[in-house]
N, C-alpha and C positions, 0 to 999 in steps of 0.2 A: 744962559752962557752955554753953550755945546761943544765942549771941547775936549774929542776921541781920549786924548790920551788923560786929561787931568778926572774924567769921570768914569773909566772903563775899568777900573783898577776896584776889584773885591779883596780886602783884606781879610783873612781868615788867623783864627786868634783861637788858638786852646790849651789847657791842660794838659794837653796830651798829646797825640801825633795830629789831629786837627782832620784826619781822610773824612770824618765825617760830615765836617762843617761844608769842606770842601766840595763831598758829591752834591750835596745841595745847592752847593754854587753852578760847580758846570749843569745840572739840570735845568735850573732856570736860564743862564747866558743862550742856553738852545732855542730857548722858546723867541729873542729877541732876536733881531741883526744887530748884533754889534761884533762882529769877527774881529776888533782887535781888543778885546774884552779880555784884561790879562786877573791872573788869579795871585795872592802873594800871603805863603802862609807862614806865619809864627807859632811854633808848638812848644811842648812844654813850660808855658806861660805861667809863673805861680807866686808874682809878685807883685806887690804897687809901681813900682818903679816902671819894669816894663812895662806892665797896661798903661800908664802915662806918655812911657816913650813912643809907645806904637800908636795912641792914640793921636798924641804929639802931631808923629811922624804924617799919617791920614789928614789930617786936619790942613796940613800943607802940601800934600797931592791931590785929594779929593778921593771921588770913590767912597762906601763906606763899607763897616766891620763887620762880619758875620762870624759869630765865637761861640763855643759849647766850653763854658765853665762849668765844674760839678761843684766846687765849693759857693757857697751863696754867698760868701764874702767878695770874692771874685766877680763873681757877675754883679755884684752893685757898685763895685768900683769902675766896672767895666761900665755901666750903666750912666755914673755921676760924670763921670770924666770926658764922655762924648756927649752931654749934656752940657758939660762947660766949653766945649768944645767945637760945639756944633758937628759934630758929627755923627750921620747917622749909624745907627747901627739894629741890629738883628741877633734876636737870642734865638740859636736854635734849638737848646735841650734842656732851656730853665723853664718855657709851658707846659712843655708834654710831665718833665719830673713833677710841677707841680699838681697838672690831671691827676696824677698817679697817687699823689701825697693825698688830695682831697675824695678821691672816687675808693679809695681803694684801701686809706687808713694807715699807708705803709711808712718806711722814711728809707730813703738814698741811701749808699754805702758811702757814696760823696769822694767815690778814692777816681781819681783820673786813671785813665787806659782800660775801663773793665773791657771794652768793645775787644780789644786787642790782648787781652789776659792769655798766657800759656796753658791752655788748656787742653782739652781730646780736640776740641772742634781745629784750634791752632795750628795742634803737628797735622792733624787729617789736610787743612789745608796748604801748607808749607811740601809737604807730600803730595798734593794734588798738582804744584805747579810744578814740583822737580818733574813729577810726571810727564806734564803737557810740554814743558818744554825741551825735554830731551824725546819727545816723539812729533815735533814740531813738523810741518810739512814733510813727513812719510819717510821721515829718520830714519823709525824701528817698525815696520810691517808688525814685527811682533807684538808691538804693544796694540794694535787694534783688538786684540782679542783681551786684552787685559783692561783697556778702556771703558768707563762711565758711559763717555758718551764720542763718536766717532763722528767727525764731521768730514762732508766730500765738496768738494766742488774747484770750478775752474778759478784762475789765475786772478786775485782782486775779487773774491766773494767774500772777504775780511774775516776768513778761516783761524786766523794767528793772535788777530784780538778777542775776538768772541769767545777761542778756545780759551786763552788766559783769562777774560774775564769770566768765565764759568769756573776756571781752577782758583779762581781767588772767592769761589764759592764752596770750592771743597770736592767740587766734581773733579776727573780723573780725565783727559780730555786727548785724544789723537785726533792728527788730523792730514788727509790725504789729498795731494791736486790733480784733478785728472785733466790729464793731455789726449788728444785720441791717439799718437803716434805709440805710449806707451801703454802697454796691461797693466790694470790697477793688481795691487799682491795677491795674490792669495786667499791671505786670510781675511782681507777685507768681506769675499762670500761665505765665511764661517761666522759672521758676527750677529748678533741677533738683530732681525729689522728694527724691531723697534730701538736700538740703541744709535742707528745711523740716520744722521739729518743733514738731506742734498740742501746746499745751499744754491741759487741761482737770483740774475741780476735780469736788468733791462739790457741789449744790445749797446743801445746807444749812450746810455749810464755808463756801462763799463768801457766803452771807447773811451770818453774822456776821463776818464780812473786812470786808463792805462796811460793816454798820452799824458797826462801829471807826472805820473811814475816815469816814463821817460824820460820829460825834461827835469825833472829831479835829479837825474840821475846824469844828466846832461848826454842822452844819446838821442841819435833822430827820432823824429815821433812817426817818420813812414814806414819804420818797421814793421812786419808781419806779425808780431806780436799786437800792435794795435788797429788792426784795420778789424774794418766793421766785418768784412765777412769771413773773414778767419773767427772772430769772434763767435758768429753767429756757430760755423761749425761747431766749434768749441761746444757752447750750450747746448747744440743738438746730440751734439755725441753724451753729454752730461745727464743730459735730463730721461736720455734713450737708457742709462746704465741705471738713475735714479728706480726707472721704472719698473728695471728687473728686479730691483733690490728690493723692491717694493718700501720703501723707509718714507718716511716724512721729507717733505721739500718744500722752503721758506723762499719765496721771493725778498732777497734784500735790498731791493732798490729803496731809498730816500729811507731804509729804516735805520735807526739808532740801533746800536748793539746791545743796549739793556734790552731794546724792544724783541729783538729777533730771542737772546737770552731767555724772557719772558714767554717765549710762545714755548720755547724748545722744554723749559721745566715744568709747563703748564704738562706737555703730553708725555714726559716720563713715569 
């Protein structure tokens, strides 16, 4: 039986926040043609009752459970409850922890949320996120000189989501929209070329994205913003500027945010 609503639910269960399991689930979803796939997350699950309730719910709604439980007792409870209820489950952290124990003779701390503990890296990420939010879309030209990474590109080249993805990894990112009629901030020419990344996209793909954006806003799709000739002019202007700056240029057409970020971090 292939019922989209029943079989496209992935339930995340964690004794911490659950971001690790959700990231793995979302990366997997992208490999399949399941546009209606839905993720439901349960965080800070610490008792047998919670586990049984979650498993019971999934048994009724369908789908499967992906879990990150560091306590071995909770992992066993989850495994047993799923077996009894006929629910498929994926232990994301358990096999990795077992491999560490067997390979390096170590013992895990078994404390939930170690990935998100408030250490120096945590505060660095918070600072990077705050900086990136305040520097979005060219709001503060002075931030271009303080950023670890500067993203430039015309509208709808994923500057903002890419900026936030990099910020969550601890990088201060400033992004600047390129518009032919508006001269770029002088600070852009003072940034070290190696820190600037230009984002471009195939014109036809950008046309689709801009039309979708207009539709989402309830605006007329025949606007200049979503005109192929105008898009080609914008991209030509952006490419010329990027050539003058001598920066890295990435074509983001059909490229996932994570993939683009990986290319940038490899070059920095």
